[in-house]
C-alpha positions in Angstrom: 73.3 101.2 117.3 76.3 103.5 117.4 80.0 102.6 117.9 82.8 104.9 118.8 86.3 104.1 117.5 89.4 105.6 119.1 92.0 104.9 116.5 95.6 105.8 115.8 95.8 107.5 112.4 98.8 105.4 111.4 96.7 102.3 111.6 93.9 103.4 109.2 94.4 100.1 107.3 93.1 98.4 110.4 90.1 100.7 110.6 89.2 100.3 107.0 90.0 96.6 106.4 88.8 95.1 109.7 87.1 97.4 112.2 84.5 99.2 110.1 83.3 96.0 108.3 83.1 94.2 111.7 81.1 97.0 113.3 78.7 97.2 110.3 78.1 93.4 110.4 77.2 93.8 114.1 74.6 96.4 113.2 76.3 99.7 113.6 74.3 102.4 111.8 76.7 105.2 112.7 80.5 104.9 113.2 82.3 107.7 115.0 86.0 107.9 115.2 87.8 109.9 117.9 91.4 110.8 117.5 93.9 112.2 119.9 95.8 114.5 117.6 96.8 118.1 116.9 99.1 120.6 118.6 98.1 122.1 121.9 96.9 125.7 121.6 96.7 125.7 117.8 93.4 127.0 116.5 93.8 125.3 113.1 94.4 121.6 112.3 97.7 120.5 110.9 97.7 119.0 107.4 98.0 115.5 108.6 94.9 115.8 110.7 92.8 116.8 107.7 94.3 114.0 105.6 93.7 111.3 108.3 90.1 112.6 108.8 89.4 112.4 105.1 90.9 108.9 104.9 88.7 107.8 107.7 85.6 109.2 106.0 86.7 107.6 102.7 87.1 104.3 104.6 83.5 104.4 105.9 83.6 106.3 109.2 80.5 108.6 109.5 81.9 111.2 112.0 85.5 112.1 112.9 86.4 114.3 115.8 89.7 115.1 117.2 90.7 116.0 120.7 93.9 117.2 122.2 94.5 120.8 121.1 92.6 122.2 124.2 91.1 124.9 121.9 88.4 124.8 119.3 89.4 124.1 115.8 87.4 124.2 112.5 84.7 121.9 111.5 84.2 120.6 108.0 81.6 118.7 106.1 83.3 116.2 103.8 81.6 114.0 101.3 78.0 114.3 102.6 75.3 112.3 101.0 
């Protein structure tokens, strides 16, 4: 079972303290977070994007992807196991 979270980075506490545990209890094997962030036309993520993505992974999200810039930005492997 997979779940997709569309979360506001400013509410990471909600994702970490409530949403991820709830999804795992319901049987989620993979949790994917989609965030609407970044500056349009910028080919590199801004610092806050990377920080929020790392916070999401640290909180238990398996995959984070952002959308909004309308161009490809870098991919990163962070804390793989």
